[in-house]
C-alpha positions in Angstrom: 10.7 16.7 -9.6 9.6 13.2 -10.5 6.4 12.6 -12.5 4.7 10.8 -9.7 4.8 13.9 -7.5 3.0 15.8 -10.3 0.4 13.0 -10.5 -0.2 13.3 -6.8 -0.8 17.0 -7.2 -3.1 16.3 -10.1 -5.3 14.2 -7.9 -5.5 16.9 -5.3 -5.6 20.0 -7.4 -8.5 19.0 -9.7 -11.6 20.9 -8.8 -14.6 18.7 -8.2 -17.6 19.1 -10.5 -21.0 20.1 -9.2 -22.6 17.0 -7.8 -25.7 15.6 -9.4 -28.9 15.0 -7.4 -29.2 11.4 -6.1 -31.7 9.2 -7.8 -34.4 8.4 -5.3 -35.5 5.1 -6.8 -34.5 2.1 -4.6 -33.8 0.2 -7.8 -30.6 2.1 -8.3 -27.4 1.1 -6.8 -25.7 4.3 -5.6 -21.9 4.2 -5.5 -21.8 8.0 -4.9 -23.5 11.1 -6.1 -21.4 10.8 -9.3 -22.0 7.2 -10.0 -25.0 4.9 -10.0 -26.3 1.9 -11.9 -29.6 0.0 -12.3 -30.4 -3.5 -13.6 -33.6 -4.3 -15.3 -34.6 -7.4 -17.3 -31.0 -8.3 -17.8 -30.0 -4.8 -19.1 -27.8 -2.4 -17.2 -28.2 1.3 -17.1 -25.3 3.4 -15.8 -25.0 7.1 -14.9 -21.5 8.4 -14.4 -21.2 12.2 -14.0 -22.9 13.8 -16.9 -22.8 10.6 -19.0 -25.4 7.8 -19.3 -25.0 4.4 -20.8 -27.4 1.6 -21.6 -26.1 -1.9 -22.0 -28.3 -4.7 -23.4 -28.1 -8.1 -21.8 -26.0 -9.5 -24.7 -23.4 -6.6 -24.3 -22.3 -7.3 -20.7 -20.3 -8.7 -19.1 -17.4 -7.4 -21.3 -14.9 -10.0 -22.6 -12.2 -7.5 -23.7 -11.4 -4.1 -22.3 -8.8 -1.3 -22.6 -7.7 0.9 -19.8 -6.5 4.5 -20.6 -5.8 5.3 -16.9 -3.3 3.4 -14.8 -5.4 3.9 -11.6 -8.2 1.7 -13.0 -5.9 -1.2 -13.1 -6.3 -1.5 -9.3 -9.9 -2.5 -9.7 -9.1 -5.1 -12.3 -6.3 -6.7 -10.4 -8.4 -6.9 -7.2 -11.0 -8.8 -9.2 -8.4 -11.1 -10.8 -9.6 -10.1 -14.2 -6.3 -9.1 -15.8 -6.9 -11.6 -18.7 -9.7 -9.3 -19.9 -7.4 -6.4 -20.6 -6.4 -6.1 -24.2 -4.5 -2.9 -24.0 -3.4 -0.2 -21.6 -1.9 3.3 -22.0 1.3 4.5 -20.3 2.2 1.0 -19.0 5.3 2.3 -17.2 2.8 3.7 -14.6 1.3 0.3 -13.9 2.5 -1.5 -10.8 0.8 -4.9 -11.1 3.3 -7.7 -11.8 0.7 -9.8 -13.6 -0.2 -6.9 -16.0 3.4 -6.2 -16.7 4.1 -9.9 -17.4 1.1 -10.0 -19.8 2.6 -6.9 -21.5 5.9 -8.6 -21.9 4.1 -11.7 -23.4 2.3 -9.5 -25.9 -1.1 -10.5 -24.5 -1.7 -6.9 -23.5 -0.8 -4.1 -25.9 0.6 -0.6 -25.2 -1.9 1.8 -26.8 -0.1 5.1 -26.3 -0.2 7.7 -23.6 -2.0 10.8 -22.4 -0.3 12.8 -25.0 -1.4 10.6 -27.9 -3.4 7.4 -28.0 -2.8 4.9 -30.8 -6.4 5.0 -32.1 -5.8 2.5 -34.9 -4.3 0.0 -32.6 -7.2 0.4 -30.1 -9.7 -0.1 -33.0 -7.8 -3.2 -34.3 -7.9 -4.8 -30.9 -11.7 -4.7 -31.0 -12.4 -4.2 -27.4 -15.9 -4.3 -26.0 -15.2 -1.1 -23.9 -12.5 1.5 -23.2 -12.4 2.8 -19.7 -11.0 6.3 -19.2 -11.4 9.6 -17.2 -13.1 12.2 -19.4 -10.7 14.8 -21.0 -12.5 17.3 -23.3 -9.4 17.6 -25.6 -9.8 13.9 -26.6 -13.4 14.4 -27.8 -12.4 13.6 -31.4 -10.6 10.4 -30.3 -13.6 9.3 -28.2 -15.9 9.9 -31.1 -13.8 7.9 -33.5 -13.8 4.9 -31.1 -17.6 5.2 -30.8 -18.0 5.3 -34.5 -16.2 2.0 -34.7 -18.6 0.3 -32.3 -16.5 0.7 -29.1 -18.1 1.7 -25.9 -16.2 4.5 -24.2 -17.0 4.6 -20.5 -16.0 7.7 -18.6 -15.4 7.2 -14.9 -14.1 9.8 -12.5 -13.1 7.8 -9.5 -10.2 10.1 -8.8 -12.7 12.9 -8.0 -14.3 10.9 -5.2 -13.2 12.4 -1.9 -14.8 9.7 0.4 -12.3 6.9 0.5 -15.0 4.1 0.7 -16.9 5.6 -2.2 -13.7 5.4 -4.3 -13.3 1.8 -3.2 -16.9 1.1 -4.2 -16.2 1.6 -7.9 -15.1 -2.0 -7.8 -18.8 -3.0 -7.5 -19.5 -1.4 -10.9 -16.4 -3.1 -12.5 -17.8 -6.4 -11.0 -21.1 -5.8 -12.8 -19.4 -4.9 -16.1 -16.9 -7.7 -16.0 -18.9 -10.7 -14.8 -17.2 -10.5 -11.4 -20.1 -9.4 -9.3 -19.6 -11.9 -6.4 -15.9 -11.2 -6.2 -16.5 -7.4 -6.3 -19.2 -7.5 -3.5 -17.0 -9.7 -1.3 -14.0 -7.4 -1.8 -16.0 -4.3 -1.1 -17.6 -5.7 2.0 -14.2 -6.8 3.3 -12.6 -3.4 2.8 -15.6 -1.6 4.2 -15.6 -3.8 7.3 -11.9 -3.3 7.8 -12.1 0.4 7.4 -14.9 0.9 9.9 -13.2 -1.3 12.4 -9.9 0.6 12.0 -11.7 3.9 12.4 -13.1 2.7 15.7 -9.6 1.5 16.8 -8.2 4.9 16.1 -10.6 6.4 18.6 -8.8 4.5 21.4 -5.7 6.7 20.9 -4.9 9.0 23.9 -3.4 11.7 21.7 -4.6 13.5 18.6 -1.5 14.8 16.7 -1.5 17.7 14.4 -0.8 16.9 10.7 0.6 18.7 7.6 0.3 17.2 4.1 1.8 17.4 0.6 4.7 19.5 -0.5 5.6 22.6 -2.6 5.7 22.5 -6.3 7.7 25.5 -7.5 6.6 28.4 -5.4 3.2 26.9 -4.5 2.1 24.5 -1.8 -0.9 22.5 -2.8 -2.5 21.8 0.6 -5.4 19.4 0.5 -8.7 21.0 1.3 -10.6 20.0 4.4 -13.0 17.7 2.5 -10.5 15.9 0.3 -9.5 12.3 0.5 -6.4 13.1 2.4 -8.3 15.1 5.0 -10.8 12.2 5.4 -8.0 9.8 6.0 -6.3 12.0 8.6 -9.6 12.6 10.5 -10.6 8.9 10.3 -7.2 8.0 11.8 -8.0 10.3 14.7 -5.5 13.0 14.0 -6.0 16.8 13.5 -5.4 18.1 10.0 -4.2 21.8 9.9 -7.1 22.6 7.5 -9.7 20.6 9.3 -12.2 23.5 9.3 -11.8 24.1 5.5 -14.8 22.9 3.4 -13.1 22.5 0.0 -12.9 19.3 -2.0 -9.9 20.6 -3.9 -6.3 21.6 -3.1 -5.8 25.0 -1.7 -2.8 26.9 -3.2 -0.7 28.7 -0.7 2.8 30.1 -0.6 5.3 29.0 2.0 4.6 31.8 4.4 1.0 31.0 4.6 1.7 27.3 5.3 4.4 28.2 7.8 1.9 30.4 9.7 -0.4 27.4 10.1 2.4 24.9 10.9 2.8 25.5 14.7 2.4 22.4 16.7 2.6 20.1 13.7 4.0 16.7 14.6 3.6 14.7 11.4 4.1 15.6 7.8 2.4 13.0 5.4 2.2 12.5 1.7 5.5 14.4 1.2 5.9 13.3 -2.4 8.4 10.7 -3.3 11.6 12.2 -2.0 14.3 9.7 -1.1 15.7 11.5 2.0 15.3 14.6 4.0 18.6 15.9 2.6 17.3 15.4 -1.0 14.0 17.1 0.0 15.9 20.1 1.4 18.0 20.4 -1.8 14.7 20.7 -3.7 13.4 23.4 -1.4 15.6 24.9 1.4 12.6 26.6 2.9 11.5 23.3 4.4 14.3 23.7 7.1 12.3 26.5 8.6 9.5 24.1 9.6 9.6 22.7 13.1 8.1 19.4 11.8 11.0 19.1 9.4 13.5 19.3 12.2 11.7 17.7 15.1 8.7 15.8 13.7 8.2 12.8 11.5 7.9 12.9 7.7 6.3 10.2 5.5 6.3 9.7 1.8 4.1 7.5 -0.4 6.8 5.3 -1.9 6.4 2.2 0.2 5.3 0.3 -3.0 7.0 2.0 -5.9 9.0 0.7 -8.9 10.4 3.4 -11.1 7.4 5.4 -12.3 4.8 2.9 -11.0 3.4 3.5 -7.6 0.9 1.1 -6.1 -0.5 3.9 -3.9 -2.3 5.1 -7.0 -3.3 1.6 -8.1 -4.3 -1.0 -5.5 -4.6 2.0 -3.1 -7.7 3.2 -4.9 -9.4 0.0 -3.8 -7.6 -0.8 -0.5 -8.7 2.3 1.4 -8.6 0.1 4.5 -4.8 -0.3 4.1 -4.2 3.3 3.5 -6.1 4.1 6.7 -4.1 1.5 8.5 -1.0 3.1 7.4 -2.0 6.5 8.7 -3.1 5.0 12.1 0.3 3.2 12.3 2.0 6.6 11.7 -0.1 8.7 14.1 -0.8 6.0 16.8 1.8 3.2 16.5 0.9 1.8 19.9 -2.5 0.7 18.4 -0.8 -1.5 15.7 2.4 -2.7 17.2 2.9 -5.5 14.8 1.8 -3.8 11.6 4.3 -2.8 8.9 3.4 0.1 6.6 2.2 -0.8 3.2 2.1 2.3 1.0 4.1 4.7 3.0 7.5 5.0 4.7 9.3 7.4 7.0 11.8 9.8 5.5 15.2 9.7 7.1 
């Protein structure tokens, strides 16, 4: 099973943390219940999950940053701020041509991977900030970076289940990187597109039933009814088989449990990164028992993939409008007759 399939499962299996109470002050810009920031007298205060940060006016915008998560590259590329990146981890997972070219030129350094970061190299690059998802096992690494005067900013955009809230993280990156105008313009564009597409989907005459994800070993990680995938399917005016579920995490089921819920399913989406139905069946012969496998349509998320790098996990975190557009094209092709899929493609 390819590593990108495992990454997809990681996105959907992770259990969301207890949400913090929203800050009531109108001075705060609320991205989501997990993320908010406030500007006062040129200083910037940030609350991200359980972490708080205070940046003085002379500390932002950052001039040099390091990314320890490939998904965050999507925000940087949408802002055209690739020149601010001094280092990235696991560059093989980054899709951006510009970042890859900067890596080849030595202008961006490889600083390790999720198994082991090259701490000395990170320190030697003297970044203003390191952006990463918080992983408790790396606490010693984080502290070492902080001891050397490096800001370590924990962002958990992957835990946001509302597509537009995940997109909205670009507004924070805009503040921190001196790209505020570009960030607000991009967010407004995506939000406008998303809402218009959602209204367009309501014009469809049919509301097909949809299955999502695939099995990993003996377990099917089926997205809960309040996950990002479920939101996209609903906003595209289709009926997800777990529409009444209230979980923001993946539900673990065996094949028989999913099979029992699969009657009437017409579309199967996010079916990993298989290359053909034949190859899919070779990985798990049980799929042949599903009516949707034999008579429905199956879509994978490899429309923009180069080896280990998949743009669905990169620009897709910002361009929620294009992901929604893909789903609408899949479920209601008559509504977008001239549109070609961006991140997804049909499995033959």
